[in-house]
PyMOL commands that place a pseudoatom at each C-alpha (Angstrom):
pseudoatom trace, name=CA, resn=MET, resi=1, chain=A, elem=C, hetatm=0, pos=[-101.790, 64.246, 146.046]
pseudoatom trace, name=CA, resn=GLY, resi=2, chain=A, elem=C, hetatm=0, pos=[-102.134, 62.162, 149.426]
pseudoatom trace, name=CA, resn=TYR, resi=3, chain=A, elem=C, hetatm=0, pos=[-100.524, 58.555, 148.396]
pseudoatom trace, name=CA, resn=LEU, resi=4, chain=A, elem=C, hetatm=0, pos=[-102.523, 55.155, 148.765]
pseudoatom trace, name=CA, resn=PHE, resi=5, chain=A, elem=C, hetatm=0, pos=[-101.193, 52.474, 150.688]
pseudoatom trace, name=CA, resn=PHE, resi=6, chain=A, elem=C, hetatm=0, pos=[-102.090, 48.799, 151.105]
pseudoatom trace, name=CA, resn=SER, resi=7, chain=A, elem=C, hetatm=0, pos=[-101.185, 46.202, 152.777]
pseudoatom trace, name=CA, resn=ALA, resi=8, chain=A, elem=C, hetatm=0, pos=[-98.197, 43.555, 151.552]
pseudoatom trace, name=CA, resn=VAL, resi=9, chain=A, elem=C, hetatm=0, pos=[-100.756, 41.045, 150.236]
pseudoatom trace, name=CA, resn=VAL, resi=10, chain=A, elem=C, hetatm=0, pos=[-104.077, 41.723, 147.860]
pseudoatom trace, name=CA, resn=THR, resi=11, chain=A, elem=C, hetatm=0, pos=[-106.243, 39.840, 146.279]
pseudoatom trace, name=CA, resn=LEU, resi=12, chain=A, elem=C, hetatm=0, pos=[-107.374, 40.794, 142.152]
pseudoatom trace, name=CA, resn=ALA, resi=13, chain=A, elem=C, hetatm=0, pos=[-110.469, 40.378, 140.246]
pseudoatom trace, name=CA, resn=LEU, resi=14, chain=A, elem=C, hetatm=0, pos=[-110.795, 37.397, 137.448]
pseudoatom trace, name=CA, resn=VAL, resi=15, chain=A, elem=C, hetatm=0, pos=[-110.267, 38.532, 134.354]
pseudoatom trace, name=CA, resn=SER, resi=16, chain=A, elem=C, hetatm=0, pos=[-110.490, 37.942, 130.735]
pseudoatom trace, name=CA, resn=SER, resi=17, chain=A, elem=C, hetatm=0, pos=[-106.550, 36.449, 131.143]
pseudoatom trace, name=CA, resn=GLY, resi=18, chain=A, elem=C, hetatm=0, pos=[-107.863, 33.112, 133.236]
pseudoatom trace, name=CA, resn=CYS, resi=19, chain=A, elem=C, hetatm=0, pos=[-105.615, 34.628, 136.009]
pseudoatom trace, name=CA, resn=CYS, resi=20, chain=A, elem=C, hetatm=0, pos=[-106.576, 32.491, 138.965]
pseudoatom trace, name=CA, resn=LYS, resi=21, chain=A, elem=C, hetatm=0, pos=[-108.649, 34.505, 140.408]
pseudoatom trace, name=CA, resn=ASP, resi=22, chain=A, elem=C, hetatm=0, pos=[-106.917, 34.783, 144.065]
pseudoatom trace, name=CA, resn=THR, resi=23, chain=A, elem=C, hetatm=0, pos=[-103.202, 34.683, 142.790]
pseudoatom trace, name=CA, resn=PRO, resi=24, chain=A, elem=C, hetatm=0, pos=[-101.477, 36.174, 145.596]
pseudoatom trace, name=CA, resn=VAL, resi=25, chain=A, elem=C, hetatm=0, pos=[-100.095, 39.922, 145.105]
pseudoatom trace, name=CA, resn=GLN, resi=26, chain=A, elem=C, hetatm=0, pos=[-97.692, 41.425, 147.656]
pseudoatom trace, name=CA, resn=ARG, resi=27, chain=A, elem=C, hetatm=0, pos=[-96.804, 44.815, 147.182]
pseudoatom trace, name=CA, resn=ALA, resi=28, chain=A, elem=C, hetatm=0, pos=[-93.479, 45.708, 146.150]
pseudoatom trace, name=CA, resn=GLY, resi=29, chain=A, elem=C, hetatm=0, pos=[-93.326, 48.984, 147.261]
pseudoatom trace, name=CA, resn=SER, resi=30, chain=A, elem=C, hetatm=0, pos=[-89.695, 50.468, 146.951]
pseudoatom trace, name=CA, resn=GLU, resi=31, chain=A, elem=C, hetatm=0, pos=[-87.616, 47.369, 147.864]
pseudoatom trace, name=CA, resn=PHE, resi=32, chain=A, elem=C, hetatm=0, pos=[-86.440, 46.033, 145.121]
pseudoatom trace, name=CA, resn=ASN, resi=33, chain=A, elem=C, hetatm=0, pos=[-84.903, 50.039, 143.184]
pseudoatom trace, name=CA, resn=PHE, resi=34, chain=A, elem=C, hetatm=0, pos=[-81.358, 49.333, 143.600]
pseudoatom trace, name=CA, resn=ARG, resi=35, chain=A, elem=C, hetatm=0, pos=[-82.368, 46.186, 140.792]
pseudoatom trace, name=CA, resn=LYS, resi=36, chain=A, elem=C, hetatm=0, pos=[-80.356, 47.109, 137.933]
pseudoatom trace, name=CA, resn=TYR, resi=37, chain=A, elem=C, hetatm=0, pos=[-82.395, 48.189, 134.356]
pseudoatom trace, name=CA, resn=SER, resi=38, chain=A, elem=C, hetatm=0, pos=[-80.881, 48.381, 131.001]
pseudoatom trace, name=CA, resn=SER, resi=39, chain=A, elem=C, hetatm=0, pos=[-83.026, 51.314, 129.350]
pseudoatom trace, name=CA, resn=VAL, resi=40, chain=A, elem=C, hetatm=0, pos=[-85.637, 53.586, 129.403]
pseudoatom trace, name=CA, resn=ILE, resi=41, chain=A, elem=C, hetatm=0, pos=[-88.961, 54.365, 127.529]
pseudoatom trace, name=CA, resn=ASN, resi=42, chain=A, elem=C, hetatm=0, pos=[-90.801, 56.855, 127.489]
pseudoatom trace, name=CA, resn=VAL, resi=43, chain=A, elem=C, hetatm=0, pos=[-93.209, 58.900, 125.345]
pseudoatom trace, name=CA, resn=THR, resi=44, chain=A, elem=C, hetatm=0, pos=[-92.880, 63.106, 123.804]
pseudoatom trace, name=CA, resn=ASN, resi=45, chain=A, elem=C, hetatm=0, pos=[-96.701, 63.839, 124.558]
pseudoatom trace, name=CA, resn=GLY, resi=46, chain=A, elem=C, hetatm=0, pos=[-96.247, 63.676, 128.277]
pseudoatom trace, name=CA, resn=GLU, resi=47, chain=A, elem=C, hetatm=0, pos=[-97.845, 67.762, 130.433]
pseudoatom trace, name=CA, resn=GLN, resi=48, chain=A, elem=C, hetatm=0, pos=[-96.112, 70.093, 131.905]
pseudoatom trace, name=CA, resn=PHE, resi=49, chain=A, elem=C, hetatm=0, pos=[-97.316, 70.234, 135.434]
pseudoatom trace, name=CA, resn=GLY, resi=50, chain=A, elem=C, hetatm=0, pos=[-95.726, 67.954, 138.935]
pseudoatom trace, name=CA, resn=ARG, resi=51, chain=A, elem=C, hetatm=0, pos=[-92.479, 66.936, 139.233]
pseudoatom trace, name=CA, resn=TRP, resi=52, chain=A, elem=C, hetatm=0, pos=[-90.733, 62.911, 138.685]
pseudoatom trace, name=CA, resn=THR, resi=53, chain=A, elem=C, hetatm=0, pos=[-90.828, 61.181, 141.419]
pseudoatom trace, name=CA, resn=TRP, resi=54, chain=A, elem=C, hetatm=0, pos=[-89.419, 57.635, 142.476]
pseudoatom trace, name=CA, resn=PRO, resi=55, chain=A, elem=C, hetatm=0, pos=[-89.157, 54.844, 140.474]
pseudoatom trace, name=CA, resn=GLU, resi=56, chain=A, elem=C, hetatm=0, pos=[-90.143, 51.591, 141.576]
pseudoatom trace, name=CA, resn=MET, resi=57, chain=A, elem=C, hetatm=0, pos=[-89.108, 48.080, 139.883]
pseudoatom trace, name=CA, resn=CYS, resi=58, chain=A, elem=C, hetatm=0, pos=[-90.061, 44.856, 140.047]
pseudoatom trace, name=CA, resn=PRO, resi=59, chain=A, elem=C, hetatm=0, pos=[-87.741, 41.789, 142.061]
pseudoatom trace, name=CA, resn=ASP, resi=60, chain=A, elem=C, hetatm=0, pos=[-84.667, 40.597, 139.907]
pseudoatom trace, name=CA, resn=THR, resi=61, chain=A, elem=C, hetatm=0, pos=[-85.485, 38.299, 136.910]
pseudoatom trace, name=CA, resn=TYR, resi=62, chain=A, elem=C, hetatm=0, pos=[-89.818, 39.131, 137.614]
pseudoatom trace, name=CA, resn=PHE, resi=63, chain=A, elem=C, hetatm=0, pos=[-90.931, 41.168, 134.806]
pseudoatom trace, name=CA, resn=ALA, resi=64, chain=A, elem=C, hetatm=0, pos=[-95.003, 43.300, 133.935]
pseudoatom trace, name=CA, resn=VAL, resi=65, chain=A, elem=C, hetatm=0, pos=[-97.615, 41.158, 132.774]
pseudoatom trace, name=CA, resn=GLY, resi=66, chain=A, elem=C, hetatm=0, pos=[-100.373, 43.461, 133.929]
pseudoatom trace, name=CA, resn=PHE, resi=67, chain=A, elem=C, hetatm=0, pos=[-101.495, 47.301, 134.979]
pseudoatom trace, name=CA, resn=SER, resi=68, chain=A, elem=C, hetatm=0, pos=[-104.551, 48.685, 136.342]
pseudoatom trace, name=CA, resn=ILE, resi=69, chain=A, elem=C, hetatm=0, pos=[-105.154, 52.360, 136.509]
pseudoatom trace, name=CA, resn=ARG, resi=70, chain=A, elem=C, hetatm=0, pos=[-106.654, 54.276, 139.350]
pseudoatom trace, name=CA, resn=VAL, resi=71, chain=A, elem=C, hetatm=0, pos=[-109.115, 56.345, 137.529]
pseudoatom trace, name=CA, resn=GLU, resi=72, chain=A, elem=C, hetatm=0, pos=[-111.209, 59.738, 138.308]
pseudoatom trace, name=CA, resn=SER, resi=73, chain=A, elem=C, hetatm=0, pos=[-114.852, 59.246, 136.496]
pseudoatom trace, name=CA, resn=ASN, resi=74, chain=A, elem=C, hetatm=0, pos=[-116.396, 62.164, 135.056]
pseudoatom trace, name=CA, resn=GLN, resi=75, chain=A, elem=C, hetatm=0, pos=[-116.470, 65.363, 137.833]
pseudoatom trace, name=CA, resn=TYR, resi=76, chain=A, elem=C, hetatm=0, pos=[-119.321, 67.154, 134.937]
pseudoatom trace, name=CA, resn=GLY, resi=77, chain=A, elem=C, hetatm=0, pos=[-118.386, 70.529, 135.402]
pseudoatom trace, name=CA, resn=LEU, resi=78, chain=A, elem=C, hetatm=0, pos=[-115.836, 70.096, 139.117]
pseudoatom trace, name=CA, resn=ASP, resi=79, chain=A, elem=C, hetatm=0, pos=[-112.559, 69.546, 138.317]
pseudoatom trace, name=CA, resn=ASP, resi=80, chain=A, elem=C, hetatm=0, pos=[-111.624, 66.646, 136.739]
pseudoatom trace, name=CA, resn=THR, resi=81, chain=A, elem=C, hetatm=0, pos=[-108.055, 64.189, 137.171]
pseudoatom trace, name=CA, resn=ALA, resi=82, chain=A, elem=C, hetatm=0, pos=[-109.121, 61.044, 135.253]
pseudoatom trace, name=CA, resn=LEU, resi=83, chain=A, elem=C, hetatm=0, pos=[-106.435, 59.541, 135.627]
pseudoatom trace, name=CA, resn=ASN, resi=84, chain=A, elem=C, hetatm=0, pos=[-104.379, 59.576, 139.010]
pseudoatom trace, name=CA, resn=GLY, resi=85, chain=A, elem=C, hetatm=0, pos=[-101.590, 56.389, 138.434]
pseudoatom trace, name=CA, resn=VAL, resi=86, chain=A, elem=C, hetatm=0, pos=[-101.104, 53.239, 136.618]
pseudoatom trace, name=CA, resn=ARG, resi=87, chain=A, elem=C, hetatm=0, pos=[-99.863, 49.568, 138.500]
pseudoatom trace, name=CA, resn=LEU, resi=88, chain=A, elem=C, hetatm=0, pos=[-97.850, 47.734, 137.346]
pseudoatom trace, name=CA, resn=ILE, resi=89, chain=A, elem=C, hetatm=0, pos=[-98.142, 43.362, 138.619]
pseudoatom trace, name=CA, resn=CYS, resi=90, chain=A, elem=C, hetatm=0, pos=[-95.069, 41.064, 137.566]
pseudoatom trace, name=CA, resn=ALA, resi=91, chain=A, elem=C, hetatm=0, pos=[-94.239, 38.088, 137.457]
pseudoatom trace, name=CA, resn=ARG, resi=92, chain=A, elem=C, hetatm=0, pos=[-91.664, 36.131, 137.267]
pseudoatom trace, name=CA, resn=GLY, resi=93, chain=A, elem=C, hetatm=0, pos=[-90.974, 33.384, 133.153]
pseudoatom trace, name=CA, resn=GLY, resi=94, chain=A, elem=C, hetatm=0, pos=[-94.613, 32.274, 132.779]
pseudoatom trace, name=CA, resn=ASP, resi=95, chain=A, elem=C, hetatm=0, pos=[-95.567, 31.369, 136.867]
pseudoatom trace, name=CA, resn=ARG, resi=96, chain=A, elem=C, hetatm=0, pos=[-97.817, 33.084, 137.195]
pseudoatom trace, name=CA, resn=SER, resi=97, chain=A, elem=C, hetatm=0, pos=[-98.466, 31.779, 140.781]
pseudoatom trace, name=CA, resn=PHE, resi=98, chain=A, elem=C, hetatm=0, pos=[-96.992, 34.409, 142.599]
pseudoatom trace, name=CA, resn=LEU, resi=99, chain=A, elem=C, hetatm=0, pos=[-97.358, 37.971, 141.893]
pseudoatom trace, name=CA, resn=TYR, resi=100, chain=A, elem=C, hetatm=0, pos=[-95.611, 41.578, 143.284]
pseudoatom trace, name=CA, resn=SER, resi=101, chain=A, elem=C, hetatm=0, pos=[-96.952, 45.228, 142.070]
pseudoatom trace, name=CA, resn=ILE, resi=102, chain=A, elem=C, hetatm=0, pos=[-95.430, 47.839, 141.843]
pseudoatom trace, name=CA, resn=GLU, resi=103, chain=A, elem=C, hetatm=0, pos=[-96.975, 51.755, 141.313]
pseudoatom trace, name=CA, resn=SER, resi=104, chain=A, elem=C, hetatm=0, pos=[-94.511, 54.553, 141.713]
pseudoatom trace, name=CA, resn=ASP, resi=105, chain=A, elem=C, hetatm=0, pos=[-96.573, 57.963, 143.313]
pseudoatom trace, name=CA, resn=VAL, resi=106, chain=A, elem=C, hetatm=0, pos=[-100.164, 57.933, 142.917]
pseudoatom trace, name=CA, resn=GLY, resi=107, chain=A, elem=C, hetatm=0, pos=[-102.991, 60.661, 143.291]
pseudoatom trace, name=CA, resn=PHE, resi=108, chain=A, elem=C, hetatm=0, pos=[-106.176, 60.118, 145.569]
pseudoatom trace, name=CA, resn=TYR, resi=109, chain=A, elem=C, hetatm=0, pos=[-109.391, 59.793, 143.399]
pseudoatom trace, name=CA, resn=GLY, resi=110, chain=A, elem=C, hetatm=0, pos=[-111.090, 57.708, 141.729]
pseudoatom trace, name=CA, resn=GLN, resi=111, chain=A, elem=C, hetatm=0, pos=[-110.904, 53.997, 141.640]
pseudoatom trace, name=CA, resn=TRP, resi=112, chain=A, elem=C, hetatm=0, pos=[-108.510, 50.843, 140.460]
pseudoatom trace, name=CA, resn=SER, resi=113, chain=A, elem=C, hetatm=0, pos=[-109.462, 48.989, 137.175]
pseudoatom trace, name=CA, resn=GLN, resi=114, chain=A, elem=C, hetatm=0, pos=[-109.697, 45.878, 137.009]
pseudoatom trace, name=CA, resn=VAL, resi=115, chain=A, elem=C, hetatm=0, pos=[-106.426, 44.193, 135.744]
pseudoatom trace, name=CA, resn=GLN, resi=116, chain=A, elem=C, hetatm=0, pos=[-105.117, 43.279, 132.657]
pseudoatom trace, name=CA, resn=TYR, resi=117, chain=A, elem=C, hetatm=0, pos=[-103.570, 40.427, 131.414]
pseudoatom trace, name=CA, resn=CYS, resi=118, chain=A, elem=C, hetatm=0, pos=[-101.133, 40.215, 128.293]
pseudoatom trace, name=CA, resn=PRO, resi=119, chain=A, elem=C, hetatm=0, pos=[-101.600, 35.777, 127.226]
pseudoatom trace, name=CA, resn=GLN, resi=120, chain=A, elem=C, hetatm=0, pos=[-98.763, 35.356, 127.028]
pseudoatom trace, name=CA, resn=GLY, resi=121, chain=A, elem=C, hetatm=0, pos=[-95.352, 37.531, 127.209]
pseudoatom trace, name=CA, resn=VAL, resi=122, chain=A, elem=C, hetatm=0, pos=[-95.196, 41.481, 128.980]
pseudoatom trace, name=CA, resn=LEU, resi=123, chain=A, elem=C, hetatm=0, pos=[-95.387, 44.509, 128.365]
pseudoatom trace, name=CA, resn=VAL, resi=124, chain=A, elem=C, hetatm=0, pos=[-92.348, 46.398, 126.638]
pseudoatom trace, name=CA, resn=SER, resi=125, chain=A, elem=C, hetatm=0, pos=[-94.320, 49.016, 125.216]
pseudoatom trace, name=CA, resn=PHE, resi=126, chain=A, elem=C, hetatm=0, pos=[-97.220, 52.218, 126.214]
pseudoatom trace, name=CA, resn=GLN, resi=127, chain=A, elem=C, hetatm=0, pos=[-98.957, 54.819, 124.246]
pseudoatom trace, name=CA, resn=LEU, resi=128, chain=A, elem=C, hetatm=0, pos=[-100.041, 57.423, 126.334]
pseudoatom trace, name=CA, resn=ARG, resi=129, chain=A, elem=C, hetatm=0, pos=[-103.507, 59.431, 126.442]
pseudoatom trace, name=CA, resn=VAL, resi=130, chain=A, elem=C, hetatm=0, pos=[-103.174, 63.236, 127.090]
pseudoatom trace, name=CA, resn=GLU, resi=131, chain=A, elem=C, hetatm=0, pos=[-105.216, 66.056, 127.101]
pseudoatom trace, name=CA, resn=PRO, resi=132, chain=A, elem=C, hetatm=0, pos=[-102.404, 70.023, 126.466]
pseudoatom trace, name=CA, resn=HIS, resi=133, chain=A, elem=C, hetatm=0, pos=[-102.812, 72.473, 129.271]
pseudoatom trace, name=CA, resn=GLN, resi=134, chain=A, elem=C, hetatm=0, pos=[-106.763, 74.204, 129.136]
pseudoatom trace, name=CA, resn=GLY, resi=135, chain=A, elem=C, hetatm=0, pos=[-104.779, 77.869, 129.514]
pseudoatom trace, name=CA, resn=LEU, resi=136, chain=A, elem=C, hetatm=0, pos=[-105.754, 79.906, 132.510]
pseudoatom trace, name=CA, resn=PHE, resi=137, chain=A, elem=C, hetatm=0, pos=[-109.309, 78.840, 133.146]
pseudoatom trace, name=CA, resn=GLY, resi=138, chain=A, elem=C, hetatm=0, pos=[-109.599, 75.055, 131.648]
pseudoatom trace, name=CA, resn=ASP, resi=139, chain=A, elem=C, hetatm=0, pos=[-109.701, 72.284, 134.056]
pseudoatom trace, name=CA, resn=ASP, resi=140, chain=A, elem=C, hetatm=0, pos=[-106.558, 70.481, 133.298]
pseudoatom trace, name=CA, resn=THR, resi=141, chain=A, elem=C, hetatm=0, pos=[-106.014, 66.168, 133.211]
pseudoatom trace, name=CA, resn=ALA, resi=142, chain=A, elem=C, hetatm=0, pos=[-103.479, 66.139, 131.723]
pseudoatom trace, name=CA, resn=ALA, resi=143, chain=A, elem=C, hetatm=0, pos=[-103.111, 61.867, 131.476]
pseudoatom trace, name=CA, resn=ASN, resi=144, chain=A, elem=C, hetatm=0, pos=[-106.661, 60.158, 130.148]
pseudoatom trace, name=CA, resn=ASN, resi=145, chain=A, elem=C, hetatm=0, pos=[-105.109, 56.974, 129.245]
pseudoatom trace, name=CA, resn=ILE, resi=146, chain=A, elem=C, hetatm=0, pos=[-102.413, 54.533, 128.211]
pseudoatom trace, name=CA, resn=ARG, resi=147, chain=A, elem=C, hetatm=0, pos=[-102.332, 51.289, 125.714]
pseudoatom trace, name=CA, resn=PHE, resi=148, chain=A, elem=C, hetatm=0, pos=[-99.580, 48.616, 126.306]
pseudoatom trace, name=CA, resn=ARG, resi=149, chain=A, elem=C, hetatm=0, pos=[-98.087, 46.891, 123.992]
pseudoatom trace, name=CA, resn=CYS, resi=150, chain=A, elem=C, hetatm=0, pos=[-97.034, 43.010, 124.619]
pseudoatom trace, name=CA, resn=SER, resi=151, chain=A, elem=C, hetatm=0, pos=[-93.845, 40.711, 123.884]
pseudoatom trace, name=CA, resn=SER, resi=152, chain=A, elem=C, hetatm=0, pos=[-96.864, 37.971, 122.325]
pseudoatom trace, name=CA, resn=ASN, resi=153, chain=A, elem=C, hetatm=0, pos=[-98.148, 41.273, 120.281]
pseudoatom trace, name=CA, resn=PRO, resi=154, chain=A, elem=C, hetatm=0, pos=[-101.483, 41.474, 122.248]
pseudoatom trace, name=CA, resn=MET, resi=155, chain=A, elem=C, hetatm=0, pos=[-102.419, 45.371, 123.026]
pseudoatom trace, name=CA, resn=LEU, resi=156, chain=A, elem=C, hetatm=0, pos=[-104.119, 46.667, 126.584]
pseudoatom trace, name=CA, resn=GLU, resi=157, chain=A, elem=C, hetatm=0, pos=[-105.834, 49.585, 126.653]
pseudoatom trace, name=CA, resn=GLY, resi=158, chain=A, elem=C, hetatm=0, pos=[-106.982, 51.219, 129.751]
pseudoatom trace, name=CA, resn=PRO, resi=159, chain=A, elem=C, hetatm=0, pos=[-110.675, 51.958, 131.128]
pseudoatom trace, name=CA, resn=GLY, resi=160, chain=A, elem=C, hetatm=0, pos=[-109.677, 55.009, 131.099]
pseudoatom trace, name=CA, resn=ARG, resi=161, chain=A, elem=C, hetatm=0, pos=[-111.325, 58.723, 129.856]
pseudoatom trace, name=CA, resn=SER, resi=162, chain=A, elem=C, hetatm=0, pos=[-111.444, 60.182, 126.611]
pseudoatom trace, name=CA, resn=TRP, resi=163, chain=A, elem=C, hetatm=0, pos=[-109.899, 64.012, 126.523]
pseudoatom trace, name=CA, resn=GLY, resi=164, chain=A, elem=C, hetatm=0, pos=[-107.027, 64.139, 124.440]
pseudoatom trace, name=CA, resn=GLU, resi=165, chain=A, elem=C, hetatm=0, pos=[-105.155, 62.004, 122.211]
pseudoatom trace, name=CA, resn=TYR, resi=166, chain=A, elem=C, hetatm=0, pos=[-103.282, 59.526, 122.258]
pseudoatom trace, name=CA, resn=GLY, resi=167, chain=A, elem=C, hetatm=0, pos=[-99.662, 59.659, 120.605]
pseudoatom trace, name=CA, resn=SER, resi=168, chain=A, elem=C, hetatm=0, pos=[-96.688, 58.526, 119.463]
pseudoatom trace, name=CA, resn=TRP, resi=169, chain=A, elem=C, hetatm=0, pos=[-95.507, 54.470, 120.536]
pseudoatom trace, name=CA, resn=SER, resi=170, chain=A, elem=C, hetatm=0, pos=[-92.883, 54.461, 123.348]
pseudoatom trace, name=CA, resn=HIS, resi=171, chain=A, elem=C, hetatm=0, pos=[-89.704, 52.785, 121.865]
pseudoatom trace, name=CA, resn=SER, resi=172, chain=A, elem=C, hetatm=0, pos=[-90.087, 49.616, 122.735]
pseudoatom trace, name=CA, resn=CYS, resi=173, chain=A, elem=C, hetatm=0, pos=[-87.320, 47.168, 125.551]
pseudoatom trace, name=CA, resn=PRO, resi=174, chain=A, elem=C, hetatm=0, pos=[-85.170, 45.415, 123.349]
pseudoatom trace, name=CA, resn=GLN, resi=175, chain=A, elem=C, hetatm=0, pos=[-84.764, 42.285, 125.663]
pseudoatom trace, name=CA, resn=GLY, resi=176, chain=A, elem=C, hetatm=0, pos=[-86.883, 41.247, 128.834]
pseudoatom trace, name=CA, resn=GLY, resi=177, chain=A, elem=C, hetatm=0, pos=[-89.462, 44.033, 128.869]
pseudoatom trace, name=CA, resn=ILE, resi=178, chain=A, elem=C, hetatm=0, pos=[-90.664, 46.394, 131.712]
pseudoatom trace, name=CA, resn=CYS, resi=179, chain=A, elem=C, hetatm=0, pos=[-89.849, 45.755, 134.719]
pseudoatom trace, name=CA, resn=GLY, resi=180, chain=A, elem=C, hetatm=0, pos=[-90.349, 49.340, 136.665]
pseudoatom trace, name=CA, resn=ILE, resi=181, chain=A, elem=C, hetatm=0, pos=[-92.032, 52.273, 136.489]
pseudoatom trace, name=CA, resn=GLU, resi=182, chain=A, elem=C, hetatm=0, pos=[-91.979, 56.307, 137.845]
pseudoatom trace, name=CA, resn=SER, resi=183, chain=A, elem=C, hetatm=0, pos=[-94.939, 59.635, 137.488]
pseudoatom trace, name=CA, resn=LYS, resi=184, chain=A, elem=C, hetatm=0, pos=[-94.961, 62.876, 137.587]
pseudoatom trace, name=CA, resn=MET, resi=185, chain=A, elem=C, hetatm=0, pos=[-97.484, 63.793, 139.506]
pseudoatom trace, name=CA, resn=GLU, resi=186, chain=A, elem=C, hetatm=0, pos=[-98.584, 66.792, 140.452]
pseudoatom trace, name=CA, resn=SER, resi=187, chain=A, elem=C, hetatm=0, pos=[-98.858, 68.095, 144.204]
pseudoatom trace, name=CA, resn=TYR, resi=188, chain=A, elem=C, hetatm=0, pos=[-102.255, 68.493, 145.448]
pseudoatom trace, name=CA, resn=GLN, resi=189, chain=A, elem=C, hetatm=0, pos=[-103.603, 72.262, 144.704]
pseudoatom trace, name=CA, resn=LEU, resi=190, chain=A, elem=C, hetatm=0, pos=[-105.299, 73.386, 147.940]
pseudoatom trace, name=CA, resn=GLY, resi=191, chain=A, elem=C, hetatm=0, pos=[-108.976, 73.725, 145.693]
pseudoatom trace, name=CA, resn=LEU, resi=192, chain=A, elem=C, hetatm=0, pos=[-107.523, 74.585, 142.986]
pseudoatom trace, name=CA, resn=ASP, resi=193, chain=A, elem=C, hetatm=0, pos=[-107.670, 73.034, 139.467]
pseudoatom trace, name=CA, resn=ASP, resi=194, chain=A, elem=C, hetatm=0, pos=[-105.421, 68.958, 139.961]
pseudoatom trace, name=CA, resn=SER, resi=195, chain=A, elem=C, hetatm=0, pos=[-104.135, 67.447, 137.185]
pseudoatom trace, name=CA, resn=THR, resi=196, chain=A, elem=C, hetatm=0, pos=[-102.628, 65.224, 139.219]
pseudoatom trace, name=CA, resn=LEU, resi=197, chain=A, elem=C, hetatm=0, pos=[-100.629, 61.691, 136.787]
pseudoatom trace, name=CA, resn=ASN, resi=198, chain=A, elem=C, hetatm=0, pos=[-98.943, 63.814, 133.317]
pseudoatom trace, name=CA, resn=ASP, resi=199, chain=A, elem=C, hetatm=0, pos=[-96.245, 61.456, 132.124]
pseudoatom trace, name=CA, resn=LEU, resi=200, chain=A, elem=C, hetatm=0, pos=[-94.852, 58.021, 132.237]
pseudoatom trace, name=CA, resn=ARG, resi=201, chain=A, elem=C, hetatm=0, pos=[-91.652, 56.160, 131.498]
pseudoatom trace, name=CA, resn=PHE, resi=202, chain=A, elem=C, hetatm=0, pos=[-91.170, 52.846, 132.220]
pseudoatom trace, name=CA, resn=TYR, resi=203, chain=A, elem=C, hetatm=0, pos=[-87.788, 50.934, 133.000]
pseudoatom trace, name=CA, resn=CYS, resi=204, chain=A, elem=C, hetatm=0, pos=[-86.557, 47.758, 130.382]
pseudoatom trace, name=CA, resn=CYS, resi=205, chain=A, elem=C, hetatm=0, pos=[-84.642, 44.739, 132.084]
pseudoatom trace, name=CA, resn=ASP, resi=206, chain=A, elem=C, hetatm=0, pos=[-82.756, 41.743, 130.318]
pseudoatom trace, name=CA, resn=PRO, resi=207, chain=A, elem=C, hetatm=0, pos=[-83.938, 39.097, 130.636]
pseudoatom trace, name=CA, resn=PRO, resi=208, chain=A, elem=C, hetatm=0, pos=[-82.455, 35.961, 132.313]
pseudoatom trace, name=CA, resn=GLN, resi=209, chain=A, elem=C, hetatm=0, pos=[-79.197, 34.637, 130.766]
pseudoatom trace, name=CA, resn=GLN, resi=210, chain=A, elem=C, hetatm=0, pos=[-80.143, 31.679, 128.754]
pseudoatom trace, name=CA, resn=VAL, resi=211, chain=A, elem=C, hetatm=0, pos=[-77.670, 28.541, 130.831]
pseudoatom trace, name=CA, resn=ARG, resi=212, chain=A, elem=C, hetatm=0, pos=[-77.888, 25.122, 128.353]
pseudoatom trace, name=CA, resn=GLY, resi=213, chain=A, elem=C, hetatm=0, pos=[-81.101, 26.037, 127.284]
pseudoatom trace, name=CA, resn=GLU, resi=214, chain=A, elem=C, hetatm=0, pos=[-82.333, 26.637, 130.656]
pseudoatom trace, name=CA, resn=THR, resi=215, chain=A, elem=C, hetatm=0, pos=[-83.162, 29.857, 132.461]
pseudoatom trace, name=CA, resn=LYS, resi=216, chain=A, elem=C, hetatm=0, pos=[-80.612, 30.222, 135.171]
pseudoatom trace, name=CA, resn=TYR, resi=217, chain=A, elem=C, hetatm=0, pos=[-81.978, 32.859, 138.475]
pseudoatom trace, name=CA, resn=ASP, resi=218, chain=A, elem=C, hetatm=0, pos=[-79.824, 33.931, 140.429]
pseudoatom trace, name=CA, resn=ASP, resi=219, chain=A, elem=C, hetatm=0, pos=[-80.960, 34.638, 143.743]
pseudoatom trace, name=CA, resn=SER, resi=220, chain=A, elem=C, hetatm=0, pos=[-78.325, 35.443, 145.000]
for i in range(1, 220): cmd.bond("trace and resi %d" % i, "trace and resi %d" % (i + 1))
show_as sticks, trace
zoom trace
């Protein structure tokens, strides 16, 4: 599928979490892919089509605190693709005055939803809604929606499609939280059946060091 590039700085819509309407968000891209991670979390119900693309990572000391999804509306008998991409919003500690976005590979269809934020804390686990393979003459949509759990315990669900079922929750990040994303994508099928996003996995990073009761950020 076509890959959508965005300007370096964009403005997010106001959401119920109370984040500032005009908070600047910079697209991280692959600039921070050297960041060390502690573990990877995944689910068991991802679909079979496509390939794993590339990871994108939040900057050092930043963690995912919110997300948005790109989803195609019901095509009513034409080819449906449902979930086309997931974008994570990264913040540093409790400071949400400047944010980064990461998204790995993204399909061409649909629109981005408003961002949903954890009221406190960071994203630590996820659950994927997937429609199983529909057979030779069926319309495959694969991944349809996603849920995240925050370290402060609220569960956030995207405004995706309702086909398929949610599988089991992933493991939770043992420490810290989600700091990176990688997508399994089926490329554009030239007019045949497109399923686009099939599976996701997320990278966990440890929290910054605590020194004498204060958080130590290493900016070297």
